[in-house]
C-alpha positions as CSV (number, residue, x, y, z in Angstrom):
1,X,90.9,114.7,68.9
2,X,92.7,111.5,68.1
3,X,91.3,108.4,69.9
4,X,94.8,107.7,71.2
5,X,94.6,110.8,73.4
6,X,91.9,109.1,75.5
7,X,92.2,106.2,77.8
8,X,95.5,107.2,79.4
9,X,95.3,106.6,83.1
10,X,97.4,105.7,86.0
11,X,95.0,102.8,86.6
12,X,96.9,100.9,83.9
13,X,100.3,101.4,85.6
14,X,102.3,98.5,86.8
15,X,104.7,98.5,89.7
16,X,107.6,100.0,87.8
17,X,105.6,102.8,86.4
18,X,104.1,103.7,89.8
19,X,107.6,103.8,91.3
20,X,109.0,105.9,88.5
21,X,106.0,108.3,88.8
22,X,106.8,108.8,92.5
23,X,110.4,109.4,91.7
24,X,109.4,112.0,89.0
25,X,107.2,113.7,91.5
26,X,109.9,113.8,94.2
27,X,107.9,111.5,96.5
28,X,109.9,108.3,96.3
29,X,110.3,106.9,99.8
30,X,113.7,105.3,100.8
31,X,112.0,102.0,101.3
32,X,109.0,100.3,99.7
33,X,107.2,97.1,100.8
34,X,105.1,95.7,98.0
35,X,102.2,93.4,98.8
36,X,100.8,91.4,95.8
37,X,97.9,89.0,95.5
38,X,97.4,87.0,92.4
39,X,93.8,87.0,91.1
40,X,92.1,83.9,90.0
41,X,89.3,85.2,87.8
42,X,89.0,88.5,86.0
43,X,85.5,88.1,84.6
44,X,83.4,91.3,84.9
45,X,81.3,91.0,88.1
46,X,83.0,87.9,89.3
47,X,83.3,87.7,93.1
48,X,86.6,87.1,95.0
49,X,87.5,83.5,95.2
50,X,87.9,82.1,98.7
51,X,91.7,81.9,98.3
52,X,91.9,85.5,97.1
53,X,89.6,86.7,99.9
54,X,91.8,84.9,102.5
55,X,94.9,86.5,101.0
56,X,93.3,89.9,101.2
57,X,92.5,89.4,104.9
58,X,96.0,88.2,105.6
59,X,97.7,91.1,103.8
60,X,95.3,93.6,105.5
61,X,96.3,92.2,108.9
62,X,100.0,92.4,108.1
63,X,99.6,96.0,107.0
64,X,97.6,96.9,110.1
65,X,100.4,95.5,112.3
66,X,103.1,97.4,110.3
67,X,101.1,100.6,110.4
68,X,100.6,100.3,114.1
69,X,104.4,100.3,114.4
70,X,104.8,96.6,115.2
71,X,107.2,96.0,112.4
72,X,109.6,93.1,112.8
73,X,112.2,91.2,110.9
74,X,109.7,90.1,108.2
75,X,109.0,93.8,107.3
76,X,112.7,94.7,107.2
77,X,113.5,91.6,105.1
78,X,110.7,92.5,102.7
79,X,111.8,96.2,102.3
80,X,112.9,97.0,98.8
81,X,115.6,99.7,99.0
82,X,115.0,102.4,96.4
83,X,117.5,104.9,95.2
């Protein structure tokens, strides 16, 4: 088999590909909130930097609040309307 047939994975998807896949599968929600954290080092085996670790904790807390149903104006303002 050709080598090009291997290595295709959704792990390499970006945001637009992920949204389009959900659209193709009929699973696209009416609203999507995207959380993004910029990495600082991509060396194999490198630990999270303190800044990235703090951002992960902050995003996890915000998600916990939103999942618990305590969404507020911030969540509504961040909502990306999809159609």
